[in-house]
N, C-alpha and C positions, 0 to 999 in steps of 0.2 A: 316411556317408551319411545316416544317421537325424538326425545332429545338423544337417547341412545342409539337410535338408527341413524340421526343425522351425524353423531360423533364418530360412528363405525363407518360411514359413507366418506366422511372426510379423511379418515386414515386409509382407507382401502382404495378410494378413487383420487388420492391428492394428486393434483397436477400442479407441479410449481409453476410460477409466472415466469414466461420468457421475457428477458428484458432486451435482448438483441441477439443476433447470431454472427457466430465467428465463421469467415469464409475462408479461413486457412488456420494452421496451427499458429499460435502466437507465442513466442519464446517467452522465457522466464524474465529476461532483461525488459522485453517489450512490456510485458505484464507490469513490471515494477514502474516504467515510464507510465503506463495508464493509470495505475495506483496513484503515482505521483501528481500527474494531473488532477486526478479527482480529488485527491486530499488538499492540493493547493487550491483549487476552485472553490471547494466546499468551506475552506477558511479563510479566503481572501489574502493568501500567502503568495508572496512573488515567486516562490522556486519551491522544490521538494527534494529532499534525499531520503530514498528509500533503500534500505539494506536489503541484501538478497540473502535467503536462507538456504544456503549451500553447507554439504556434509564437510565438518573439519575434524579429521580423527584425532587431533591434539585436545579437542574439546570434549572428548568423552559422550556421556548421555546428557551433557549439557549443550544443546545447541542453539542457534538463533530462531526463538519461537516469534520474534517481532519482526520478520522480514517475509519477502515474496518468496515462496519456496516452490510454487508450481509453475504452470503454463496453462494455457486454454487450447482447447482443441477445435476444429472445424465442426460447429454443431449449434444447437440452439443454446443460449447462455442463460442459465436461471440463478437463483440466488445461491444455491448450493455450488455451482460452478465458481461464482464470484467468491464465496467464502473460502475456497480452496486457494486463492492468491492473495487474498487480503490480511495483511498483518494484524488488523484490529479483530479480526474473526466475526462473530455475530453481533457482539455486544459492546466492545471496547470503543472508545473515543480517540479522537485524532489529535495529536500532539504537535504543537508549534514551538518555535525558538525564535529569538531575533540574534542575528549573527552578522558580522562583517564578511563582504567578499572572501577576504584572505581566510578567515576562520572556515568558512563552508570549503574553500579549495583545500585547505589543510584536512579537514574531516574527510573530505572526499578521497583524498589520496591516502590516508590513514586506515580508512575504514571504521567499522563498528566492533568494538570488544566486548562481545555480549556476555562473555563468561569471566573476564578477568584474566584469561590465559596469555594475552597477546596475539592470539591467533584470531586476527580479525576477519570479519565478513566485509565483503566490498560494499560499498553505497553506488547506487545510481543517481547521478545528479540529474534533475529534471528541470530545466529552465527554458523560458523562450527568450533569453536575453544573455550577453556577455556580462560577467560579474566584475565589478569593480571593486578593488582590494579594501578601499576606505568607506566605500557605502554600506548601510545597515540593510538587512533584507529580512523579512518574516520568512521563516522556513517551515513547511509542513514536514515532519519527520517521523520515520519509523526506524528504531535502533538508536536509543539514547542511552550511552554508557554512563556509569557513575562518575567518571571524570568530566564528562560534558554537563550532567545535571549539577555538578558541584561549581561549575565555572560560568553557567549562564542559566536564566530563568526559563524553564520548560513551562510552557503553558499548556491546560487542558483546554480544548476548544470546545468541549461540550457536545460535540457533533458526533454521533455513532458512525463509525466509518462504513458501516453496512447501508444506513440510510443514504448517505452521501454517494455510495457506490451504485445504488439502485437507480438514484437519479442520474448520476452521471452515464452509467452504460445504457441506461434506457433511451438516452438522446441519439443514440447511434443505431440505425435501422439495421446495418451491417457492420462487422467490426474485422479489421486486418491489421498486420504488422504497420502498415503506413500510418494508422491511426493513433500510433503511439507518440508520434513526433508533436512536440507543443510548439506551435508557431505564433 
């Protein structure tokens, strides 16, 4: 009976943990930059390429489920809020790939062909540095096309995106658009 009472209390009175407080609305692109910083820092990557999950009518019901599709609002930010912007959702892991600066720039310009229609989703390039064409970088990435997977070795970091995000967002007392810039 005690266990039943405890379980019921957990469901009825569940208050999710607050990781930070957004002081203003944070745009989809800035959320992608925050996710990119989070994924790059968690995996020790040099940069990140994060796809945006926008609606493309030519893709029908097959849309980009592996991108940042939302934004954050001025309020306390819980794991539920984080999950709305996280390409890995609750339990998927962060992927990385090694690419040259030129390959990264080409991917950034081309975008992510999530469903093979040629209607590509834009990437947000998250980098604290200028890329050199011939230099090789480790890239945390969300949005890996079949073409990219066949041309480069994609590595599963083994790091659950939500775990990395809780740690990353928890380091901010407050969060704003300005925090999206990686310096």
